[in-house]
C-alpha positions, 0 to 999 in steps of 0.5 A: 303689226302689218298694214296693207303687208307693210310693217308698222309699229303699234301701241296698245293704249292702256288704262288711266289712273286719275286720283279721284277728285282730279277725274275732270275732262282736262287731267285726261286730256292732258294725259292723252296729250303727254301720251301722243308727245311720247309716242311720236317717233316710237309708234306710227299707230296707237290704238285701244279698247275704252269702256263706253263711258271713255269714248266722247273722251277718247274722240275728244282727245283726238281717237276716233272710232276706227273699228268694232271688237264684237264677242259672238257665242255658240252653245253647245250644250242647250240644256241649261239655257231651255230651263230658263224658258221650260221646267227643267224635267223638259228642258234637259232631254230636249237639249240633250236631243238638239246636242245630239242632232247638232253633232251628228250634223257637225260630224256628217259635215266634216266627213263630208269635206276635207279630212281635218285632224285636231291635235290639243297642246298646251305649248306653241308649235313651230309649225306657227311660223311656216303657217304665218309665213306661207299664208297671205296677210290681206291688206288689213291691220294685223299684228303678226301671229308668230310663235315669239308673239304667241309664247309671249302673249300666252305662254309666258303671260302669268297667271293664266292657262292657253291651250291650242287647238291645231288642225291639219290635213294628215298627220305630222303635216303643216299646220292648216289653222290653229285657236288660242284658246282659254277656259272660264267657268263652262266657256272656251274662249278663243282669244286668238286664231290664224289659218292659211285662209284667215286674211279672206275669213275661216272657212266654216269647216275649219270653226265646226272642227274646233266646235266638235273638238270643244264639244267632245273635250272632257272639260264639258264646255257649255259654249264656245266665245271668241271675240272679233274685229273684222270686216263683214265678209271674213265673218261669214264661216263664224256666223254658219256655224251658228255663232251670235253677237253678243256684245260690242265695244269700240276701238279707238286708234289714232295714226301718228305717221302717213305709213298707216293712215285712213285705217279701216280693215282689221284682224284685231283679236282679244290677243291685241288687247291690253290685258 
């Protein structure tokens, strides 16, 4: 990972397994202590995503909260959602009309701005390395988003299927941005992303291009969802594109060297978890 522009090594804490009869504070703290002992000298930082019941224990073990991973979603097809509050014979036509209105507005917005060419792919594009090398990384905590990481995290991960949406300003030109996406039901989940502007926040135009591509996709997605931990200024584009916060999880961490002390600015996504 990078922190303030310098390379550090971080370890992601996964789940602990404790026999039911020993699920008290003592064994948990013992495991956490051994974890710290084994990580000393190997990592600059340990971080994790405990569930709500484990937050107090994590704090007690010396892992303070360093950020929040928030899930945001944007509805693409409103008919099924309106059925919850009105009769189906009214909800579906109203939902369809609203969807068409949003499609036209999104199309006009993309036409007015800089031209963005989109392309779906099942594999990592070598241009991701060039994009990572040439884009600013900021001073926050961010994993190295190169092709080696993405192949390991997505392409070689068993039991999952990942599609990449590539954004360019001209055909065969260098990458402007990418989104690593997976499908669950009728929702398109953005597991990871990066762009030339990611260090300061994706512009709305790139997010609108994602939404339009999802809307036109043959899978007929009903919504797009993303999990993202970042400063408020990096969320402006997502919120402007209509994403709404749906859930929040705490991120805990402990620095094991002065190289990563006082971490506060983050760029973490679902790709940075232990799953």
